[in-house]
LUMTI-134709 format. One record per residue (C-alpha): residue in three letters; z, x, y; chain. Coordinates in Angstrom, 3 decimals, padded with zeros to 6 digits. Each point is the difference from the previous one (the first is absolute). Layout:
[site "Ala",[Z,X,Y],"A"]
...
***
This chain:
[site "Met",[000.224,-000.046,000.163],"A"]
[site "Gln",[000.582,002.913,002.424],"A"]
[site "Ser",[-003.828,000.945,-000.228],"A"]
[site "Gln",[-000.733,-003.128,001.467],"A"]
[site "Ile",[001.862,000.153,003.088],"A"]
[site "Asp",[-001.645,001.250,002.881],"A"]
[site "Ile",[001.747,001.357,003.174],"A"]
[site "Gly",[-001.798,-000.264,003.388],"A"]
[site "Ala",[000.779,-000.580,003.579],"A"]
[site "Phe",[001.781,-003.338,000.972],"A"]
[site "Gly",[-001.665,-002.325,002.358],"A"]
[site "Pro",[-000.230,-003.623,001.345],"A"]
[site "Glu",[-002.071,-001.052,-002.967],"A"]
[site "His",[003.053,000.647,-002.123],"A"]
[site "Ile",[002.704,-001.925,001.506],"A"]
[site "Asp",[-000.423,-003.015,-001.730],"A"]
[site "Gly",[000.229,001.555,-003.311],"A"]
[site "Ala",[003.295,001.962,001.520],"A"]
[site "Leu",[001.291,-003.502,001.168],"A"]
[site "Ala",[-000.406,-000.976,-003.806],"A"]
[site "Leu",[002.342,003.003,-001.080],"A"]
[site "Thr",[002.693,-000.708,002.431],"A"]
[site "Arg",[-000.002,-003.469,-000.871],"A"]
[site "Ala",[000.435,000.897,-003.498],"A"]
[site "Glu",[003.176,001.796,001.209],"A"]
[site "Asn",[001.357,-002.750,001.824],"A"]
[site "Trp",[-000.357,002.418,003.340],"A"]
[site "Pro",[-000.155,-002.234,002.968],"A"]
[site "His",[-003.121,001.358,001.511],"A"]
[site "Arg",[-002.633,-002.019,001.387],"A"]
[site "Arg",[-003.923,000.498,000.572],"A"]
[site "Glu",[001.182,000.732,003.504],"A"]
[site "Asp",[002.437,002.536,-000.843],"A"]
[site "Trp",[-002.096,002.091,-002.330],"A"]
[site "Met",[-002.607,-000.087,002.873],"A"]
[site "Leu",[002.351,001.658,002.424],"A"]
[site "Val",[001.409,002.630,-001.893],"A"]
[site "Gln",[-003.816,000.962,-001.167],"A"]
[site "Gln",[-001.023,-000.101,003.780],"A"]
[site "Leu",[002.476,002.996,000.641],"A"]
[site "Ser",[-000.416,001.761,-003.350],"A"]
[site "Thr",[-002.161,001.856,-002.146],"A"]
[site "Gly",[000.440,-000.601,-003.880],"A"]
[site "Val",[-001.391,000.089,-003.535],"A"]
[site "Val",[-000.687,-002.611,-002.376],"A"]
[site "Ala",[-000.152,-000.070,-003.675],"A"]
[site "Thr",[-002.637,-002.339,-001.874],"A"]
[site "Asp",[-000.847,-000.882,-003.542],"A"]
[site "Ala",[-003.466,-000.399,-001.412],"A"]
[site "Glu",[-000.567,-003.303,001.481],"A"]
[site "Gly",[001.107,001.173,003.437],"A"]
[site "Arg",[003.229,-001.858,-000.130],"A"]
[site "Val",[002.722,001.548,002.111],"A"]
[site "Thr",[002.764,001.552,-002.237],"A"]
[site "Gly",[001.902,002.159,002.165],"A"]
[site "Thr",[000.261,001.147,003.876],"A"]
[site "Thr",[001.785,002.539,002.217],"A"]
[site "Leu",[-000.220,000.033,003.695],"A"]
[site "Val",[000.644,002.982,002.311],"A"]
[site "Thr",[000.970,-000.946,003.648],"A"]
[site "Pro",[-000.161,003.036,002.157],"A"]
[site "Tyr",[001.964,000.548,003.254],"A"]
[site "Gly",[-001.735,002.458,001.737],"A"]
[site "Asp",[000.579,003.270,-001.805],"A"]
[site "Asp",[003.841,-000.470,000.189],"A"]
[site "Cys",[000.346,-001.854,-003.451],"A"]
[site "Ala",[-001.746,-002.659,-001.945],"A"]
[site "Thr",[001.722,-002.940,-001.929],"A"]
[site "Ile",[-001.290,-000.650,-003.898],"A"]
[site "Asn",[000.009,-003.796,-000.270],"A"]
[site "Met",[-001.513,-002.823,-002.193],"A"]
[site "Val",[000.240,002.254,-003.364],"A"]
[site "Ile",[-000.416,-002.540,-002.415],"A"]
[site "Val",[-001.660,000.086,-003.810],"A"]
[site "Asp",[-001.058,-003.076,-001.905],"A"]
[site "Lys",[002.266,-000.765,-002.879],"A"]
[site "Ser",[-002.630,000.500,-002.519],"A"]
[site "Met",[-000.592,003.586,001.316],"A"]
[site "Arg",[003.368,001.455,000.258],"A"]
[site "Gly",[000.798,002.909,-002.230],"A"]
[site "Leu",[-003.686,001.666,000.215],"A"]
[site "Gly",[000.801,002.210,002.940],"A"]
[site "Val",[-001.932,-002.251,002.555],"A"]
[site "Gly",[003.082,-000.263,002.220],"A"]
[site "Arg",[000.342,004.088,000.135],"A"]
[site "Lys",[-003.912,000.287,000.261],"A"]
[site "Leu",[000.287,-002.223,003.255],"A"]
[site "Met",[002.791,001.944,001.394],"A"]
[site "Glu",[-001.741,003.298,-000.361],"A"]
[site "Glu",[-003.060,-001.372,001.798],"A"]
[site "Ala",[002.436,-001.375,002.579],"A"]
[site "Phe",[001.200,003.454,000.573],"A"]
[site "Val",[-003.231,001.183,000.800],"A"]
[site "Leu",[-000.693,-002.486,002.539],"A"]
[site "Ala",[003.345,000.766,001.629],"A"]
[site "Gly",[-000.851,003.485,000.482],"A"]
[site "Asp",[002.993,002.207,000.941],"A"]
[site "Arg",[001.957,-002.821,001.439],"A"]
[site "Pro",[003.591,-000.396,-001.301],"A"]
[site "Leu",[000.079,-003.231,-001.882],"A"]
[site "Arg",[002.309,-002.912,000.002],"A"]
[site "Leu",[000.287,-002.922,-002.154],"A"]
[site "Ile",[002.203,-003.134,-001.068],"A"]
[site "Ala",[000.272,000.203,-003.908],"A"]
[site "Thr",[000.759,-003.008,-002.154],"A"]
[site "Gln",[002.098,000.798,-003.102],"A"]
[site "Glu",[-003.118,-000.229,-002.075],"A"]
[site "Gly",[-001.830,002.661,002.097],"A"]
[site "Leu",[003.198,002.349,000.447],"A"]
[site "Pro",[-000.475,002.273,-003.285],"A"]
[site "Leu",[-003.717,000.924,001.098],"A"]
[site "Tyr",[000.902,000.784,003.678],"A"]
[site "Glu",[002.736,002.111,-001.068],"A"]
[site "Lys",[-002.407,001.805,-002.518],"A"]
[site "Leu",[-002.414,000.557,003.054],"A"]
[site "Gly",[002.449,001.655,002.201],"A"]
[site "Phe",[001.617,-002.825,002.067],"A"]
[site "Val",[003.422,-000.266,000.712],"A"]
[site "Ala",[002.236,-002.856,000.698],"A"]
[site "Thr",[001.250,-000.064,003.505],"A"]
[site "Gly",[001.740,-003.294,000.419],"A"]
[site "Thr",[-000.033,-003.670,-001.342],"A"]
[site "Ile",[-002.015,-002.873,002.021],"A"]
[site "Leu",[001.516,-003.733,-000.338],"A"]
[site "Gln",[-002.541,-002.710,000.318],"A"]
[site "Cys",[001.886,-002.630,001.548],"A"]
[site "Gln",[-001.821,-003.526,000.711],"A"]
[site "Gly",[000.765,-003.759,-000.216],"A"]
[site "Gln",[000.003,-003.199,002.400],"A"]
[site "Ala",[001.242,001.370,003.062],"A"]
[site "Leu",[003.081,-001.958,001.687],"A"]
[site "Phe",[000.154,-000.647,003.596],"A"]
[site "Cys",[000.761,002.996,002.314],"A"]
[site "Asp",[000.722,-000.442,003.823],"A"]
[site "Thr",[-002.499,001.775,002.000],"A"]
[site "Pro",[001.360,003.552,000.933],"A"]
[site "Val",[000.346,000.864,003.617],"A"]
[site "Gly",[-002.161,003.399,001.087],"A"]
[site "Val",[-002.829,-000.648,-002.553],"A"]
[site "Glu",[-003.402,-000.982,001.088],"A"]
[site "Asn",[-003.645,-000.083,-001.047],"A"]
[site "Met",[-001.764,003.075,000.409],"A"]
[site "Ala",[-002.409,000.557,003.206],"A"]
[site "Ala",[-003.409,001.439,000.041],"A"]
[site "Gly",[001.153,003.199,001.576],"A"]
[site "Asp",[002.635,000.766,-003.003],"A"]
[site "Leu",[-002.397,001.092,-002.684],"A"]
[site "Asp",[000.117,003.632,000.850],"A"]
[site "Ala",[003.825,-000.110,000.139],"A"]
[site "Leu",[000.181,-001.801,-003.219],"A"]
[site "Lys",[-002.124,002.542,-001.482],"A"]
[site "Thr",[002.230,002.966,001.075],"A"]
[site "Leu",[003.296,-001.737,-001.045],"A"]
[site "Asp",[-001.583,-000.430,-003.509],"A"]
[site "Arg",[-001.207,003.558,-000.254],"A"]
[site "Glu",[003.626,001.171,000.823],"A"]
[site "Ala",[001.650,-002.173,-002.360],"A"]
[site "Tyr",[-002.384,000.359,-003.149],"A"]
[site "Gly",[-001.036,003.372,000.704],"A"]
[site "Ala",[-003.656,-000.896,-000.310],"A"]
[site "Asp",[-003.080,-001.224,002.167],"A"]
[site "Arg",[-000.105,-003.565,-000.759],"A"]
[site "Ser",[-002.340,-001.169,002.692],"A"]
[site "Lys",[-002.696,-001.575,-001.905],"A"]
[site "Met",[002.637,-002.001,-001.748],"A"]
[site "Ile",[001.519,-000.965,003.038],"A"]
[site "Asp",[-003.227,-001.306,001.279],"A"]
[site "Ala",[-000.669,-002.138,-002.886],"A"]
[site "Leu",[003.451,-001.602,000.202],"A"]
[site "Val",[-000.470,-000.687,003.651],"A"]
[site "Ala",[-003.158,-001.652,-001.220],"A"]
[site "Cys",[001.154,-002.071,-002.580],"A"]
[site "Gly",[003.780,-000.712,000.909],"A"]
[site "Ser",[002.466,000.117,002.903],"A"]
[site "Ile",[002.370,002.727,001.351],"A"]
[site "Ala",[003.180,-000.300,001.768],"A"]
[site "Val",[001.677,002.682,001.957],"A"]
[site "Ile",[003.421,000.767,001.648],"A"]
[site "Arg",[-000.271,002.122,003.040],"A"]
[site "Lys",[002.537,002.392,001.920],"A"]
[site "Gly",[-000.425,000.885,003.245],"A"]
[site "Gly",[-003.422,-001.586,000.136],"A"]
[site "Ala",[-001.425,002.267,-002.978],"A"]
[site "Val",[-000.450,-001.294,-003.570],"A"]
[site "Glu",[003.094,000.815,-002.071],"A"]
[site "Ala",[-000.721,-001.959,-003.439],"A"]
[site "Tyr",[-002.423,-002.076,-001.109],"A"]
[site "Ala",[-000.743,-002.171,-003.336],"A"]
[site "Ala",[-003.174,-001.450,-001.547],"A"]
[site "Ile",[-000.688,-003.461,-001.590],"A"]
[site "Arg",[-002.938,-001.035,-002.078],"A"]
[site "Gln",[-001.148,-002.134,-002.678],"A"]
[site "Phe",[000.560,001.461,-003.275],"A"]
[site "Gly",[000.261,-001.238,-003.653],"A"]
[site "Arg",[001.932,-003.300,-000.304],"A"]
[site "Gly",[000.770,-000.116,004.001],"A"]
[site "Asp",[000.586,002.711,002.509],"A"]
[site "Val",[001.138,003.499,-000.233],"A"]
[site "Ile",[001.965,001.386,002.762],"A"]
[site "Gly",[-000.517,003.965,000.491],"A"]
[site "Pro",[000.040,002.481,001.103],"A"]
[site "Val",[002.880,-000.093,001.956],"A"]
[site "Ile",[000.848,003.203,001.828],"A"]
[site "Ala",[003.114,000.106,001.952],"A"]
[site "Pro",[002.897,002.403,001.125],"A"]
[site "Asp",[002.730,-001.747,-001.662],"A"]
[site "Ser",[000.754,-003.075,-002.273],"A"]
[site "Glu",[001.088,-002.257,002.840],"A"]
[site "Ala",[-003.615,000.058,001.437],"A"]
[site "Ala",[-001.597,-000.034,-003.030],"A"]
[site "Arg",[001.751,-003.609,-001.092],"A"]
[site "Ala",[-000.929,-001.178,003.507],"A"]
[site "Leu",[-003.808,000.579,-000.565],"A"]
[site "Ile",[000.437,-001.348,-003.393],"A"]
[site "Ala",[001.713,-002.885,001.237],"A"]
[site "Tyr",[-002.428,-000.821,002.717],"A"]
[site "His",[-002.534,-000.324,-002.432],"A"]
[site "Val",[001.959,-002.042,-002.456],"A"]
[site "Ser",[000.985,-002.151,002.812],"A"]
[site "Ser",[-003.880,-001.028,000.582],"A"]
[site "Arg",[-000.220,-001.040,-003.642],"A"]
[site "Pro",[003.020,-002.060,-000.972],"A"]
[site "Gly",[-000.403,-001.016,-003.798],"A"]
[site "Ala",[-002.978,002.340,-000.622],"A"]
[site "Phe",[-000.400,001.943,-003.039],"A"]
[site "Leu",[000.500,003.727,001.355],"A"]
[site "Arg",[000.355,003.520,-001.487],"A"]
[site "Ile",[001.395,003.606,001.283],"A"]
[site "Asp",[-000.289,003.027,-002.103],"A"]
[site "Thr",[003.008,002.196,001.309],"A"]
[site "Gly",[001.570,003.237,-001.431],"A"]
[site "Ser",[003.380,-000.524,-001.508],"A"]
[site "Glu",[001.366,002.609,002.568],"A"]
[site "Thr",[-000.419,-002.221,003.148],"A"]
[site "Gly",[002.778,-002.436,-001.063],"A"]
[site "Leu",[-002.329,-002.952,000.994],"A"]
[site "Ala",[000.157,-001.620,-003.498],"A"]
[site "Pro",[003.199,-001.887,000.170],"A"]
[site "Trp",[-000.987,-001.441,003.415],"A"]
[site "Leu",[-003.405,-000.907,-001.066],"A"]
[site "Ala",[001.449,-001.959,-002.975],"A"]
[site "Glu",[002.541,-001.900,002.521],"A"]
[site "Ile",[-003.425,-001.111,001.690],"A"]
[site "Gly",[-001.596,-001.288,-003.312],"A"]
[site "Leu",[-002.006,003.567,-000.837],"A"]
[site "Ala",[001.700,000.597,-003.119],"A"]
[site "His",[-000.206,003.284,-002.072],"A"]
[site "Ser",[-003.017,-000.965,-002.361],"A"]
[site "Gly",[-001.535,003.479,-001.393],"A"]
[site "Gly",[-001.311,003.169,001.641],"A"]
[site "Gly",[-000.751,003.471,-001.286],"A"]
[site "Val",[000.651,003.680,000.208],"A"]
[site "Ala",[-001.176,001.924,003.105],"A"]
[site "Met",[-001.616,003.249,-001.381],"A"]
[site "Arg",[-001.785,002.730,001.844],"A"]
[site "Arg",[-002.103,003.189,-001.201],"A"]
[site "Pro",[001.509,002.652,001.064],"A"]
[site "Pro",[003.220,-001.505,000.362],"A"]
[site "Lys",[000.177,001.055,003.676],"A"]
[site "Asp",[-002.429,-000.392,002.576],"A"]
[site "Asn",[-000.376,-000.080,003.880],"A"]
[site "Ala",[001.939,-003.559,000.264],"A"]
[site "Glu",[003.045,001.549,001.658],"A"]
[site "Gln",[001.112,-003.126,002.147],"A"]
[site "Ala",[001.067,000.393,003.384],"A"]
[site "Arg",[001.885,-002.596,002.136],"A"]
[site "Arg",[-001.716,-003.056,-001.855],"A"]
[site "Lys",[000.040,-001.032,-003.588],"A"]
[site "Val",[-002.308,-002.170,-002.221],"A"]
[site "Tyr",[002.139,-002.758,-000.999],"A"]
[site "Ala",[-002.633,-002.198,-001.689],"A"]
[site "Leu",[-003.495,000.974,-001.580],"A"]
[site "Ala",[-003.454,-001.481,001.170],"A"]
[site "Asn",[000.388,-000.807,-003.684],"A"]
[site "Gln",[000.381,001.943,-003.369],"A"]
[site "Ala",[-004.084,001.124,000.056],"A"]
[site "Leu",[-000.255,001.011,003.464],"A"]
[site "Gly",[003.518,001.672,000.416],"A"]
***
């Protein structure tokens, strides 16, 4: 069966087949979610003799600073044949010399460890129907002139240039900011994803500002299904559960090499864009 598998470049024509793979695994991704990741990424796809998509791996580069490996999935009928390893090896070629990051499922963890990835933290997927939140004081929608400041804040916190991703989030979602002395001090994005909306990234100097940004988005969508992917070290999970977003899965944050250029300064990543985009 392995000889019948072809590895090639992932393109828009593979999205429907990739969507079928994620649905088989009960991942929440819509076609639009695949399209967003594909827009920001390069990738590889495994296809069988009939042209059916049997595996995917995407690489999302953030300038020359780093890249995330994401959407790693292999059809159940093809597991154990080395397809996942081959896809990852091709992804390494696409990433070049960039340090790599990913969020591992428990199923994928052994392969990633063999390929040199090291665990650096735990990501908590918190989701549910949002309870009512008062609209916090001091948070507002971003202005057109805020974009460069947002990109600077994000680069400082994430340790990489995610300008293209931020442009995409502005186009498909909305962004709230907190100002200090007239300058943007923190931001959080929200967009449609999966079963509802996802809040993230959340970039803030402290947890109080992070909670205010999240509450601002939650207050605009009472009763909606919302999701936030946050690191366990942020301490946000208990508060998120109080507002209806319970811990319901997640993954292991990993890097290769274990340290890259993400030394964080005054601001911190309190929530990911999602587990694929980091």
